[in-house]
N, C-alpha and C positions, 0 to 999 in steps of 0.2 A: 540617461536616455529616456525619452518619453514614448509612450505607447498609445496608439489610437484604440478605440473600442474594437475595431475589426482585427486588431493584433492580439486580443485576449483569446487565446486558444488553450486547450487543456495542457497542463504542465508549465504554463508561463507564470513567472513570479512577478508580482507588482505590488505597489504600495497603495493602500486604500485607508483613508482616515489615519495616516501615520503608522499603520501596521503592515507587515509583510503578509501577502496572501499568495496562494497558488490557485490557479483556475482549475476547477474540476470538469465543468462542462459549460457550453454556451449554446444559446438558441437565438436566432434572429427572428424577431417578431415584427410583422408589418400590420399595423392596425389602421383601419379605415379612418381617413381624415386626420390622422396623427402621424407624427414622424416615426420612422422605424426605431425600435429599441433592441438592445441585446440583453437577453435574460442570462445572467451569469450565476453559476453555483461555484462558490469558492471557499477554501479553507484557510483560516487564520493560522499562520505558521508558528505563532507563539502559544496560543491557548487551544488550538485544535478545533475551535468552533467553526461549523459550516454555516455560511450565510448564502441567501439568494438575493440578488439585487438586479434591478433593471437599469441599464445605462443608456444614455442618448448617444446618437452618432457623433455629437460634438464633444463628448467627454474625452479627456486625455489623462493618462496615468503615468506615474513615474515607474520605471522598471525597477524591481527590487534588486539590489546589488547582492546577489548570493553567489557563493562558490560551492562547487561540488568536490567532494574528496572521497576516494575509495578507502574503505576500512575493512578489516577482517574481524569477524565475530569469533571470540575465543571460548567463553563459557558463561554460565549464569550461576549465581549462588544467592539463594534467599532474595529473589526479586532484584538482584543487582546484576546487570548485564555488562560484561567486560569485553572490550574491543582493543585492537591495536591498529596503528597505521599500517596500510597494506604492505609496505616494504621496510617497515621498521618495527619488528616485534617487541622491542623494549619500550616503545612509546605507547603505553597502555592507558586507557581511560575508561570511565564507566558512563553508561547512558541509562536513564531510568524509563519506567513505563510511560511517563508523560510525553517523552520524545518518541519512544518506539511505538506506542499505541498497539494496534492490532498486530503489527509486524512481529512483535515479540513471540507470538504463537508459532511462527515459522522459522525461527532462528536455529540454524544448525552449525556446530563448530566448524570453523575454517571457511565459512561462506563469505564471499566478498560482496559488500553492498555499498551504496552511495549514501553519504551523509550530506546534508545541505547546511551550509554555514551562512548566517546573517550577522554582520558586525562581529566576525570571528567567533561566533558562538554556534554550536551545533543546535539546530532547531527542529530537524526532522531527519528520518532515515528512510531510504527507499530500497526495498528488496528487489531482486529480479522479479519480473511480472509472473513468470512461470518457473516453478521449482519442483524437483522430484523428492518424494519422501517414501520411506518404507512403512507399510501398514503393520502395526504391532498388535492390534486387536480388531477383529471383525466378527460379529456374530454370524452364525450360519444363516443362509437364506432360507426362509420358511416358504415351502411350496404354497402357491395360491395367494401369497401375500403381495398382491399387486395393487391393492387399493391406494397405497401412497405413491403410486407411480414407480414402484420398484426401487426405493431408496432406503438405505440403512445408515446408522451412525457408526463410524469407524474411528479408531485412534491411530494417529500417525506417530512416528518416532519422536517428535518434539513434545508429545503429550496432548496436542490439539485434537479436538473431536470435529469431524467434518461429515457431511452427507456424501455418500457414494452409492453407485449402483449395486444391486444385490450380488452381482457376480464377483465383486472385489473381495479378495480373501487375505487372511493374515499372511505376511511374507511378500505380498505383491509390492511392486514399486509403482507409485502413481504420480501423476503430475497435477499440481494444484495452481490455480490462479491466486497469487498472494494478495491481489488488490480486492478480490471479491470473496476469497475464502472458498471458492467452488472447485470441485473436482473437474478436471478437464479430460483426462484419459489415463488408461493403464499403460505403463511403459514396459513393464516386465512382469510375467506371472511368477509368483513365488514358487520355490521348490517344494 
């Protein structure tokens, strides 16, 4: 199926120069005395590189034939991340950091996530956008330490370090945006 430039929206998969890409963001630019163009930020699904390109209104693209599949994260061992098919625990497979990228920081056992397949090969994994984590380490807030806007580094149950407001304490359950790695809110105060 072909896509027009106007159909290039975030999370749309398409083929560019023979490779599959996902659209991250688009901006419509209208320049004086020139035809309007669409500025597109996109990620190569095979090598992970992010490109910015301007496309003309007349450009047409082939939609990338990708499939989505739900999988369950099981565990990791020495940088090997093991998964199973959602409804078939015996169908186990491994995904590496090249495919998982930053998502690996937020993997919790038994979480269900989407993998994207291109030509029957898993090329990327997508976590839920917002996930909840237990805070395992949080330095105490130092009075009068508001020069940094009241932010401190905390450690969540997966071992990832993130910035959180000073009031977040060890034992709290917090929600994080897995796409940006940013703290969004405290869900539950620790006991």
